[in-house]
N, C-alpha and C positions, 0 to 999 in steps of 0.2 A: 170799482166793484168786482169787475171780471177778475182782477188779480186776487182778491179775497176769495172768491168762489174756488179758483184754481188752487190756491194754497190749502184751503180746507179740504178740497177734493184729494189732493195729494196724500194728506194724512189718512183719510178714511180708505182710499184705495190701497195704500201701502199696508195698513192695518189688516185688511181683508186678505191680501196676498201672503202676508206673514202667518196667518192663521191656517188657511187652506191651500196655499201654494199657487194660486192663479186667481184671475178675475179682476185684479186691481188695475192692470195695465190696460185692459179693454174698457173698463169702466172710466178710467181717467181720459183716454183718448176720445171716448164718446162725448164727454163733457167739454173737451177742448174745442171741438168743432162749433164755430159760431162765436167763441170767446176770444179767438186770436186768428191772425192771418193763416190761411190754409197752408202756405208754403213753409211755415214755421212749426206746424203741428208736429210732424214726425221727428225732426231733430230735437226740438224742445222736450217732447215726450220722452225721447231716448235719454236725454241728459237727466231728467227726473227719475226715470226707471232705473238708471245706472246707480243713482244714490239709494233708491229703495231696495235694490237687489244686493248691492255690496254691503249694505248695513245688515240685511237679513242673513247673508252668507257669513258675515264676520261674527254675528251674535251666536251662530251655531256652527262654527267652522269644524268642530270635531265630527260633525255628521256628514260632511262633504265626501261623496264617493269619487275619489281622485282619478280612478281608472276610467270611469264613465266621463268625467269632465275632460280628461286629456283626449279621448276619442272625439268628443264633441267639439273641442277647440280646433282640432285639424280641419273638421269640416266647416266650422264657422268662419275661419280665415279664408277658405276657398270660396264660400258663398259671398262674403263681402267683396273679395276681389272680382268675382264674376258680376255681382250686382252693380258695382261701380262702372262697369264698362258696357254692359248689355242693355239695349233698349228693349223693354218688356213688350212681348207680342201678344201675351194674354191680356184681354181687357182688364183694366184695373178692378172693375166691379166684381169680376169673376174670381179673383184671388181669395177674398174672404170666403166665398162660398166653397171653393176647393178646399180651403183649410178646415172649414166646419165639417165637411164630409169626411175628411181624413180623421178629425178628432172623434167623431161619432163611431167610425169603424174600429178604430184601435181601442176605444173605451169599451165597446159592447160586444165585440166579435168574440166567439167562443175560444176558450183558452187553447184548444188544439190547433187553432190557426197559427199560434205563435209558439208551438212546441219545438219547432226547428229553429236553431239559432241563426239569426240573420247577421252574417259577417259584415262589419262596418256599420252597424245599425246606427249608433250615435254619431258617427262621422257623417253619414248621409243626412240625418236629421238636422245636424248642426249646420251643414251646408245649405239645405233647403230653408230652414227656419230663418237663418240670417239673410238669405237672398230676399225672401218675402217680406221681412221685416223693413227693408229699405223702402218698400212701396206701400205697405198697408199699416205700418207702424206697430201694432199690437199683435204679434205672432206667437206669444208666449204659450198659449194652450197646446201648441203643436208637440212639444216634447213632454208635456205633463202625462198623457196617457201611456207613453212609451216607458217612462219612469215607473208608472204604476204597475206595468206589466213585469217589471223587475222583481217584484215582491219585497220592495223596500219598506221600512218603517215609516211612520208619519214624518218624523223629523228629518230622515234621510231624503225623503222626497222633496219636502219643502226647501230644505237648505241646499241640496244639490241643484235643484232647479234655480234657486237664487244665484248660485255660482255660475251656472250656465248663462243665465240672463245678464249677469254682470259682464261676462265676456261679449255677449251678443250686443249689448247696448254700447259698450266701449268701442267695438268695431264700427257700429253704426255712427257714432259721433265722429270718429276719425274719418270715415268715408264721406260724410257730408262736409267735413272740413276741407278735404281735398277737392270736393266738388264746388267749393266756394262759398258755403253757407256761413254766415257770421253770427255767433250767439250774442255779440256784444250788446245789441239793443234789448236783450231779453234777460240781461244778467241780474238786475234787481228782482224780477219775478222768479227767475231760476233759484236765486239764493233762498227765497222764502219757501218755494215748493221743495227744495232739497232738504232744508231743515225739517219741514213738516213731514216729508216722506221718511226721513230717518227716524223721527220720533214715532211715526206710525209702525215702523218695523220693530221698534223696542216694545211698544204696547202689544202688538200682535204676536211676537215672539212669546211673551208671558201668558197670553191668552191661549196660545195653541196647546199648551200642556194640559189645559182643562177638557180638551176634546178627546174622547176615548179612541184608541186605534181603530177598532172596528167601525165605529160611527164616522170617523174621519174618512175612511175610504168610501163609505156610501155618500157622505156629503160631497166628496171630491167628484164622484161620478155623476152626481146630480148637477153639480156646478158645471162640469165639463159639458154635459149634454145641453144645458140651457145656453151656455155661451155658443156652443156649435150651431144650435138652431137660430140664434140671433145672427151669427155670422152668415149662415145660409140665407136668411130672409132678407139680408142687406140692411137691417135696421140701423146698425152702427156705422155703416160706411156709405 
């Protein structure tokens, strides 16, 4: 029964992310707690999210902002390398709270705060986000408000985010592999969740075109705020 719940959850979480660009990863990992061993949650979640994001990026590849993705990739590799070697000194329960505060600030701060170009912005975000994701699993909301500040269209935000998260989750899986985690016992569950997540990306991509650009950005800001507040409250972790 737990496997069925997780497979269905993978579909709806992937559909949600394909429509508004975030939320699915946090929703899925919150449901995984209690339904599978704690030690397996982050790596298995990463594998499912890899399928969800690579399918979302592939379905809209013409919208990927390659310059931003390249800068993000450099930081993501550095973050994964550091995260695999460093013992976290910040209490694990504090990481989601810090992530939530960052998301709120970047989402709602006055535009003039970001008038000055921040050199290496996406490289820095890539490093921090990948590092954090190794410990809290769902760090996807971190880069979304930064993309929103770039003035990108709806499709460019969602698809570029998908490409960035594809890289992040790929690095996460490789890192856990080096650390000795084996996916073998979870392969049947993973197969079902991957197929379900890919189908969810397909459905969500087609539903996204029905959301007007102006309304999309309002919905995205509201979703970011709700996720940030839940991260700060510690409900999900």
